[in-house]
DRENBAVO-889872 format. One line per field, with one value per residue (C-alpha): y, x, z; residue number from 1; residue in one letter. Coordinates in nm, 4 decimals. Layout:
DRENBAVO-889872
v = c(Y:...)
u = c(X:...)
w = c(Z:...)
kefi = c(NUM:...)
fido = c(A:...)
This chain:
DRENBAVO-889872
v = c(0.8642:0.7667:0.9868:1.0802:1.1671:1.3984:1.0866:0.9278:1.2538:1.2699:0.9046:0.9645:1.2763:1.0996:0.8070:1.0540:0.9627:0.6092:0.4666:0.7258:0.6081:0.7635:1.0211:0.8662:0.5524:0.5305:0.2637:0.1307:0.2580:0.0259:-0.0513:0.1371:0.3929:0.5594:0.9016:1.0114:1.3580:1.4885:1.7226:1.6616:2.0199:2.1759:2.1976:1.8402:1.6908:1.8932:1.7659:1.4048:1.4605:1.6103:1.3398:1.0818:1.2798:1.4391:1.2184:0.8746:0.8188:0.6554:0.4627:0.7713:0.8269:1.1506:1.1356:1.3838:1.4034:1.5193:1.5297:1.6214:1.9981:2.0663:2.2975:2.6226:2.4997:2.5206:2.8351:3.1029:3.3633:3.1984:3.4950:3.4152:3.6659:3.6911:4.0638:4.0248:4.2634:4.0635:3.8550:3.5349:3.5713:3.6894:3.3834:3.1403:3.2999:3.3589:2.9923:2.9080:3.1470:2.9905:2.6480:2.7844:2.8947:2.5358:2.3491:2.2512:2.0924:1.9161:1.7686:1.7157:1.8832:2.2323:2.4291:2.7344:2.9602:3.3034:3.5658:3.8659:4.1007:4.2025:4.5665:4.6778:5.0179:5.3176:5.5605:5.8002:5.9116:5.6436:5.3743:5.5149:5.5108:5.1590:5.0303:5.2020:5.0362:4.6963:4.7440:4.8360:4.5351:4.3107:4.4395:4.3774:4.0162:3.9860:3.9912:4.1856:4.4826:4.8402:5.1549:5.3131:5.6608:5.7192:5.7519:5.4341:5.2516:5.3831:5.2751:4.9258:4.8804:5.1289:5.0234:5.1761:5.5147:5.7289:6.0570:6.2539:6.2931:5.9334:5.8576:5.6593:5.8166:5.6057:5.7788:5.4940:5.1248:4.8603:4.6102:4.2575:4.1516:3.7874:3.7584:3.6341:3.3594:2.9833:2.7349:2.6080:2.2734:2.1997:2.2489:1.9912:1.7486:1.7876:1.7170:1.4313:1.2575:1.3026:1.1809:0.8807:0.7860:0.7759:0.5344:0.7705:0.6551:0.9283:0.8376:1.0563:1.0561:0.9633:1.1935:1.1995:1.1443:1.1073:1.1227:0.8231:0.8917:0.6844:0.9295:1.2250:1.0489:1.0064:0.6541:0.7118:0.8210:0.7107:0.7784:0.7160:0.4326:0.2681:0.3011:0.4016:0.3601:0.5920:0.7227:1.0514:1.2566:1.5910:1.8011:2.0529:2.1283:2.5096:2.6499:2.3237:2.2847:2.4034:2.1197:1.8573:2.0242:1.9855:1.6156:1.5898:1.7711:2.1169:2.4573:2.6710:3.0539:3.0843:3.2053:3.0853:3.3389:3.3301:3.4963:3.5893:3.5928:3.6114:3.5900:3.7716:3.6455:3.5601:3.8225:3.8514:3.9315:4.2845:4.2662:4.1224:4.1766:4.1392:4.4566:4.4687:4.7435:4.6980:5.0234:4.9300:4.5538:4.4469:4.2730:4.1558:3.9519:3.7732:3.3954:3.1853:3.1361:3.5125:3.5607:3.8564:3.6990:3.9381:3.8973:4.0760:4.0972:3.8472:3.8653:4.0010:3.7166:3.3718:3.1067:2.7882:2.9208:2.8908:3.1756:3.4941:3.8142:4.0084:4.3413:4.2498:4.1731:4.5033:4.7086:4.5236:4.5795:4.9490:4.9722:4.7666:4.9700:5.2929:5.1684:5.0145:5.2100:4.9957:4.6913:4.8492:4.6742:4.3293:4.0731:3.8549:3.4816:3.3254:3.4030:3.1859:3.1874:2.9989:2.9269:3.0977:3.0394:3.3559:3.3791:3.6903:3.7980:3.7003:3.4447:3.0643:2.7901:2.5208:2.2664:2.0419:2.0339:1.9283:1.5736:1.3825:1.2846:1.5214:1.8192:2.1092:2.3365:2.6027:2.9674:3.0831:3.3212:3.4854:3.3862:3.0087:2.9388:3.1321:2.9315:2.5878:2.4353:2.6053:2.5083:2.1448:2.1422:2.2701:2.0781:1.7534:1.8318:1.8951:1.5674:1.3556:1.4829:1.5712:1.9170:2.2353:2.3474:2.6765:2.8583:2.7441:2.7432:3.0995:2.9887:2.7456:2.7321:2.8450:3.1943:3.2857:3.2227:3.3620:3.6778:3.6381:3.7239:3.7900:4.0659:4.0539:4.2187:4.4899:4.2608:3.9830:4.2161:4.0689:3.8535:3.4911)
u = c(-8.0728:-8.4382:-8.6758:-9.0230:-9.3062:-9.5918:-9.8093:-9.5857:-9.5830:-9.9618:-9.9885:-9.7665:-9.9613:-10.2964:-10.1622:-10.0864:-9.7182:-9.7875:-9.5110:-9.2494:-8.9443:-8.9049:-8.6284:-8.5046:-8.5794:-8.8069:-8.6277:-8.7101:-8.4620:-8.1718:-8.0911:-7.7607:-7.5777:-7.2394:-7.4093:-7.7711:-7.8775:-8.1937:-8.3788:-8.4741:-8.4522:-8.1915:-7.9178:-7.9678:-7.9791:-7.6757:-7.4870:-7.5671:-7.4689:-7.1302:-7.0651:-7.0990:-6.9485:-6.6456:-6.5795:-6.6825:-6.9280:-7.2275:-7.3820:-7.5892:-7.9567:-8.1533:-8.4602:-8.7418:-9.0542:-9.2711:-9.2036:-8.8784:-8.8339:-9.1585:-9.0093:-8.8240:-8.6886:-9.0415:-9.1295:-8.8817:-8.8297:-8.5239:-8.2831:-7.9140:-7.6363:-7.3046:-7.2752:-7.2346:-7.0299:-6.7856:-6.5009:-6.6322:-6.9782:-6.8445:-6.6215:-6.9029:-7.1669:-6.9252:-6.8231:-7.1913:-7.2480:-6.9601:-7.1165:-7.4525:-7.2884:-7.2039:-7.4720:-7.7016:-7.4095:-7.2781:-7.6178:-7.7250:-8.0496:-8.1637:-8.2001:-8.2989:-8.0346:-8.0843:-7.8135:-8.0343:-7.8780:-7.9795:-8.0433:-8.0304:-8.1987:-8.0855:-8.3528:-8.1478:-7.7900:-7.7362:-7.8397:-7.6000:-7.3105:-7.3865:-7.4135:-7.0871:-6.9197:-7.0516:-6.9597:-6.6029:-6.5815:-6.7130:-6.4536:-6.1730:-6.2933:-6.3040:-6.6847:-6.8549:-7.0473:-7.1081:-7.2929:-7.5601:-7.7056:-8.0802:-8.0527:-7.8453:-8.1186:-8.3784:-8.1688:-8.1171:-8.4805:-8.7061:-9.0207:-8.9014:-9.0430:-8.7409:-8.9254:-8.8178:-9.1772:-9.1972:-9.2199:-8.8959:-8.7261:-8.4699:-8.1316:-7.9245:-7.8515:-7.5855:-7.5866:-7.4480:-7.4840:-7.3973:-7.6836:-8.0254:-8.2774:-8.3136:-8.6009:-8.6390:-8.8034:-8.5606:-8.2722:-8.4181:-8.4999:-8.1586:-7.9666:-8.2029:-8.1619:-7.7847:-7.7472:-7.9704:-7.7611:-7.4553:-7.6268:-7.7802:-8.1129:-8.3791:-8.6469:-8.9570:-9.2339:-8.9800:-9.0001:-8.7215:-8.8650:-8.5442:-8.1658:-7.9798:-7.6685:-7.4041:-7.2597:-7.1288:-7.1482:-7.4395:-7.5524:-7.8402:-8.2012:-8.5441:-8.7871:-9.1492:-9.0180:-8.7989:-8.4507:-8.1697:-7.8143:-7.5320:-7.2119:-7.2507:-7.5701:-7.6063:-7.9122:-8.0365:-8.4005:-8.4091:-8.6663:-8.6982:-8.3287:-8.3858:-8.6361:-8.3806:-8.1098:-8.3367:-8.3715:-7.9924:-7.9707:-7.8383:-7.9776:-7.9163:-7.9115:-8.1755:-8.5324:-8.7837:-9.0071:-9.2497:-9.1104:-9.3793:-9.3983:-9.6661:-9.7081:-9.9300:-10.1298:-9.8988:-9.8275:-9.5930:-9.2265:-9.1973:-8.9277:-8.5898:-8.3966:-8.4354:-8.5148:-8.4661:-8.5276:-8.4158:-8.5737:-8.9277:-8.8808:-8.9861:-8.8236:-8.9573:-8.8696:-9.0623:-9.0725:-9.0463:-9.4252:-9.4807:-9.5794:-9.4420:-9.2653:-9.2780:-9.1030:-9.1558:-8.9876:-9.0255:-9.3129:-9.1844:-9.3246:-9.1700:-9.3799:-9.3805:-9.6684:-9.6358:-9.8711:-9.7984:-9.9944:-10.1703:-10.0447:-9.6989:-9.8458:-10.0345:-9.7250:-9.5175:-9.7659:-9.7884:-9.4121:-9.4109:-9.6902:-9.5085:-9.1904:-9.3786:-9.7044:-9.8031:-9.8335:-10.1246:-10.3648:-10.2173:-10.4083:-10.2379:-10.2611:-10.1413:-9.9518:-9.7468:-9.4806:-9.1586:-9.0104:-8.6734:-8.4260:-8.2407:-7.9159:-7.8279:-7.5753:-7.7888:-7.5263:-7.5578:-7.4237:-7.2342:-7.0277:-6.9850:-7.2026:-7.1332:-7.2353:-6.9606:-7.0681:-7.3649:-7.3383:-7.5795:-7.6321:-7.8878:-7.9542:-7.9540:-8.2371:-8.3604:-8.0626:-8.0699:-8.1677:-7.8841:-7.6300:-7.7694:-7.4805:-7.2065:-7.3675:-7.3975:-7.0412:-6.8740:-7.1076:-7.0231:-6.6538:-6.7144:-6.9016:-6.6650:-6.3462:-6.4838:-6.3311:-6.4650:-6.3905:-6.1935:-6.5014:-6.7363:-6.4854:-6.5869:-6.9518:-6.8998:-7.1402:-6.8740:-6.8572:-7.1462:-6.9257:-6.6028:-6.7741:-6.6424:-6.9803:-7.0345:-7.2955:-7.4765:-7.8049:-7.7524:-7.6570:-7.8992:-8.1980:-8.5064:-8.3527:-8.4571)
w = c(-7.1322:-7.0985:-7.2937:-7.1769:-7.4132:-7.3316:-7.2991:-7.0328:-6.8387:-6.8536:-6.7471:-6.4420:-6.3500:-6.3695:-6.1642:-5.8823:-5.9011:-5.7773:-5.9958:-5.9103:-5.7197:-5.3745:-5.3488:-5.0226:-4.8224:-4.5194:-4.3127:-3.9726:-3.7116:-3.6359:-3.2708:-3.2902:-3.5037:-3.4929:-3.4958:-3.4578:-3.5698:-3.4044:-3.6398:-4.0026:-4.1209:-4.3462:-4.0806:-3.9590:-4.3074:-4.4139:-4.1081:-4.1966:-4.5594:-4.4720:-4.2103:-4.4852:-4.7718:-4.6069:-4.3036:-4.4272:-4.1404:-4.3070:-4.0168:-3.9381:-3.8641:-3.8862:-3.6621:-3.7100:-3.4930:-3.7837:-4.1543:-4.3212:-4.3463:-4.1603:-3.8966:-3.9547:-4.2888:-4.4266:-4.2291:-4.3318:-4.6010:-4.7621:-4.7593:-4.8106:-4.7358:-4.5526:-4.4703:-4.0928:-3.8805:-3.6698:-3.8091:-3.6507:-3.8053:-4.1391:-4.1661:-4.0902:-4.3132:-4.6015:-4.5821:-4.6118:-4.9032:-5.0955:-5.0404:-5.1603:-5.4843:-5.5806:-5.3871:-5.6751:-5.8564:-5.5445:-5.4575:-5.8193:-5.7170:-5.8125:-5.4881:-5.6968:-5.5463:-5.7032:-5.6403:-5.7078:-5.4512:-5.0986:-5.0037:-4.6398:-4.6224:-4.4169:-4.2963:-4.0832:-4.0217:-3.7585:-4.0074:-4.2658:-4.0213:-3.9046:-4.2620:-4.3555:-4.0589:-4.1628:-4.5301:-4.4356:-4.2031:-4.4826:-4.7275:-4.4796:-4.4663:-4.8458:-4.8616:-5.1397:-5.0039:-5.1130:-5.0090:-5.2292:-5.1929:-5.2334:-5.6108:-5.6254:-5.4337:-5.6782:-5.9759:-5.8344:-5.7249:-5.9120:-5.7213:-5.3935:-5.2993:-5.2106:-5.1539:-4.8459:-4.7253:-4.6026:-4.2326:-4.2791:-4.5841:-4.7696:-4.7393:-4.8788:-4.8392:-4.8309:-5.1149:-5.1296:-5.4917:-5.4211:-5.1730:-5.2715:-5.2041:-5.2420:-5.2426:-4.8859:-4.9556:-5.2390:-4.9953:-4.7557:-5.0367:-5.1992:-4.8792:-4.7904:-5.1251:-5.1265:-4.7669:-4.8327:-5.1362:-4.9096:-4.6675:-4.4098:-4.2611:-4.2543:-4.0017:-3.9924:-3.7310:-3.4664:-3.1647:-2.9067:-2.5580:-2.3599:-2.3810:-2.2414:-2.0360:-1.8650:-1.6163:-1.8154:-2.1524:-2.3935:-2.4770:-2.7127:-2.7332:-2.6227:-2.9065:-2.9960:-3.2157:-2.9550:-2.8095:-3.0449:-2.9157:-3.0237:-2.8718:-3.0553:-3.0847:-3.2621:-3.1800:-3.4399:-3.3573:-3.3612:-3.1172:-2.9247:-2.8406:-2.4834:-2.4378:-2.5401:-2.3323:-2.0292:-2.1137:-2.1054:-1.7719:-1.8564:-1.9561:-2.2628:-2.2646:-2.5352:-2.5706:-2.8296:-3.0036:-3.2962:-3.6084:-3.8551:-4.2332:-4.4994:-4.8755:-5.1224:-5.4134:-5.7065:-5.9718:-6.2681:-6.1885:-6.0484:-5.7800:-5.8761:-5.5520:-5.1743:-4.9778:-4.6014:-4.3490:-3.9899:-3.8762:-3.9803:-3.9266:-4.2729:-4.5644:-4.8981:-5.2061:-5.4802:-5.5053:-5.8189:-5.7986:-5.8108:-5.4471:-5.2551:-4.9557:-4.6600:-4.3286:-3.9996:-3.6626:-3.3814:-3.1367:-2.8060:-2.5962:-2.5483:-2.7199:-2.9261:-3.1367:-3.5132:-3.5872:-3.3923:-3.3337:-3.6063:-3.4712:-3.6047:-3.9471:-3.9484:-3.8617:-4.1189:-4.3992:-4.3141:-4.3624:-4.6841:-4.8412:-4.7543:-4.9233:-5.2184:-5.2753:-5.5735:-5.3437:-5.1558:-5.3925:-5.3290:-5.1257:-4.8702:-4.9349:-4.6082:-4.2872:-4.0535:-3.7849:-3.7231:-3.3803:-3.3546:-3.0739:-2.9823:-2.7843:-2.5816:-2.8479:-3.1516:-3.2578:-3.2661:-3.0409:-3.2341:-3.0474:-2.7471:-2.4374:-2.0759:-2.1805:-2.3632:-2.7151:-2.7155:-2.9508:-3.0020:-3.2999:-3.2097:-3.1300:-3.4923:-3.4151:-3.7313:-3.9477:-3.9667:-4.3262:-4.4854:-4.2840:-4.3758:-4.5753:-4.3734:-4.0440:-4.1479:-4.2775:-3.9590:-3.7279:-3.9075:-3.8563:-3.4854:-3.4377:-3.6475:-3.4825:-3.1397:-3.1764:-3.3350:-3.6867:-3.6750:-3.8070:-3.5306:-3.2436:-3.1380:-3.1146:-2.8278:-2.5350:-2.2874:-2.4386:-2.2111:-1.9086:-2.0557:-2.1825:-2.5390:-2.6942:-3.0661:-3.0708:-3.4059:-3.3130:-3.5738:-3.8617:-3.7663:-3.7241:-3.8920:-4.1650:-4.1443)
kefi = c(1:2:3:4:5:6:7:8:9:10:11:12:13:14:15:16:17:18:19:20:21:22:23:24:25:26:27:28:29:30:31:32:33:34:35:36:37:38:39:40:41:42:43:44:45:46:47:48:49:50:51:52:53:54:55:56:57:58:59:60:61:62:63:64:65:66:67:68:69:70:71:72:73:74:75:76:77:78:79:80:81:82:83:84:85:86:87:88:89:90:91:92:93:94:95:96:97:98:99:100:101:102:103:104:105:106:107:108:109:110:111:112:113:114:115:116:117:118:119:120:121:122:123:124:125:126:127:128:129:130:131:132:133:134:135:136:137:138:139:140:141:142:143:144:145:146:147:148:149:150:151:152:153:154:155:156:157:158:159:160:161:162:163:164:165:166:167:168:169:170:171:172:173:174:175:176:177:178:179:180:181:182:183:184:185:186:187:188:189:190:191:192:193:194:195:196:197:198:199:200:201:202:203:204:205:206:207:208:209:210:211:212:213:214:215:216:217:218:219:220:221:222:223:224:225:226:227:228:229:230:231:232:233:234:235:236:237:238:239:240:241:242:243:244:245:246:247:248:249:250:251:252:253:254:255:256:257:258:259:260:261:262:263:264:265:266:267:268:269:270:271:272:273:274:275:276:277:278:279:280:281:282:283:284:285:286:287:288:289:290:291:292:293:294:295:296:297:298:299:300:301:302:303:304:305:306:307:308:309:310:311:312:313:314:315:316:317:318:319:320:321:322:323:324:325:326:327:328:329:330:331:332:333:334:335:336:337:338:339:340:341:342:343:344:345:346:347:348:349:350:351:352:353:354:355:356:357:358:359:360:361:362:363:364:365:366:367:368:369:370:371:372:373:374:375:376:377:378:379:380:381:382:383:384:385:386:387:388:389:390:391:392:393:394:395:396:397:398:399:400:401:402:403:404:405:406:407:408:409:410:411:412:413:414:415:416)
fido = c(M:Q:K:Y:S:I:F:S:L:A:R:N:A:L:S:R:H:E:N:W:R:E:A:W:R:S:P:E:P:K:P:E:Y:D:V:V:I:V:G:G:G:G:H:G:L:A:T:A:Y:Y:L:A:K:E:H:G:I:T:N:V:A:V:V:E:K:G:W:L:G:G:G:N:T:G:R:N:T:T:I:V:R:S:N:Y:L:W:D:E:S:A:G:L:Y:E:H:S:L:K:L:W:E:G:L:S:Q:K:L:N:F:N:V:M:F:S:Q:R:G:V:L:N:L:A:H:N:L:H:D:L:R:E:L:S:R:R:V:N:A:N:R:L:N:G:I:D:S:E:I:L:D:A:Q:G:V:K:D:F:C:P:L:I:D:T:S:L:T:L:R:Y:P:V:L:G:A:S:L:Q:R:R:G:G:V:A:R:H:D:A:V:A:W:G:F:A:R:A:A:D:A:L:G:V:D:I:I:Q:N:C:E:V:T:G:I:L:R:D:G:D:A:V:Q:G:L:E:T:S:R:G:T:I:K:A:N:K:V:G:V:V:V:A:G:H:C:S:V:L:A:N:M:A:G:F:R:L:P:I:E:S:H:P:L:Q:A:L:V:S:E:P:V:K:P:V:L:D:C:V:V:M:S:N:A:V:H:A:Y:I:S:Q:S:D:K:G:E:L:V:I:G:A:G:I:D:S:Y:V:S:Y:S:Q:R:G:G:F:D:V:V:E:D:T:L:H:A:V:V:E:L:F:P:M:F:S:R:M:R:M:L:R:Q:W:G:G:I:V:D:V:C:P:D:A:S:P:I:I:G:K:T:P:V:Q:G:L:Y:F:N:C:G:W:G:T:G:G:F:K:A:T:P:G:S:G:N:V:F:A:H:T:I:A:R:D:E:P:H:P:L:N:A:P:F:A:L:D:R:F:T:S:G:A:L:I:D:E:H:G:A:A:A:V:A:H)
């Protein structure tokens, strides 16, 4: 094993990393691939990795119109959990959580997955009943989940104000101890490096401008860097999936909204869990850098903005300060928005489309990050075998005509 002295570390730092080996290649696109994945975020990179790792398909390109991980992967609040209500969702998200638990070892890259526990607060009797229903459903599916009373919430997270005089008093919560957070950019980098090592081409600054078809079958893509042929194309571009669907000649039942988040100035560790409140549309955790990471609800209007309205930020901070009075003295460092694509039932679309060889993975709404490894795993299976994995079969596009919806508005709520 090569040893590095403090002098070699200083030399590399002062050289601005000029002599460091790139973590993945930056190849020119080839004229043709077996599979092209559109979208260089976590889901797209995970799909490419599992195509190569589990299905032996290595002649794969990932094309990204900007930089790797520059979309929703870099614009979320990194919460990971699997406590969803319906069996279909529970199976998919629990599959993902189990992959999260061994992901750093699999990728040989520290994704900084921290299972610190996720609290979902209840502020009224209806909340308590809904959380009890979800906890019981989770247990029937073998997913860890428990109910805490107000004192249990206070014991688990002492910073929370549980006094009954609050506008939204804390009456209890559900707790998933295996839930937590991960480092979003490390997830993208880890999948990118691992996919590249298996032969996948990662092509940045390559915008898709058209989808080539021969009748009802896909033939490839027109891009800002030329034509790329492929008999199979997987599209994973979050809020812009409807744009690419229009290029292919069909419509998706999704809307794109800004979802806002913000971080505070960094402080020493004070909050060692994730706290979420559906009723007040706020959730909060603390990052490894010490920033308080705060999430809000989506803006009500349809937009591709990556900023959002300040009225949402104001309402969110009111709620956070009421729950955590000591944070009233904190200063906000920055604010941003991600573009989330929301389906009518708040569940994703993963599977085939009316165009043969064209597959879409979209509609994750506010819950995309937590599903990253599981989404990539089942989507790779679907593309490789041209049939859905049992876990994503219920999330096919045709459920919106059959009526077999998977309504997760309550469990999805504001968690990104």
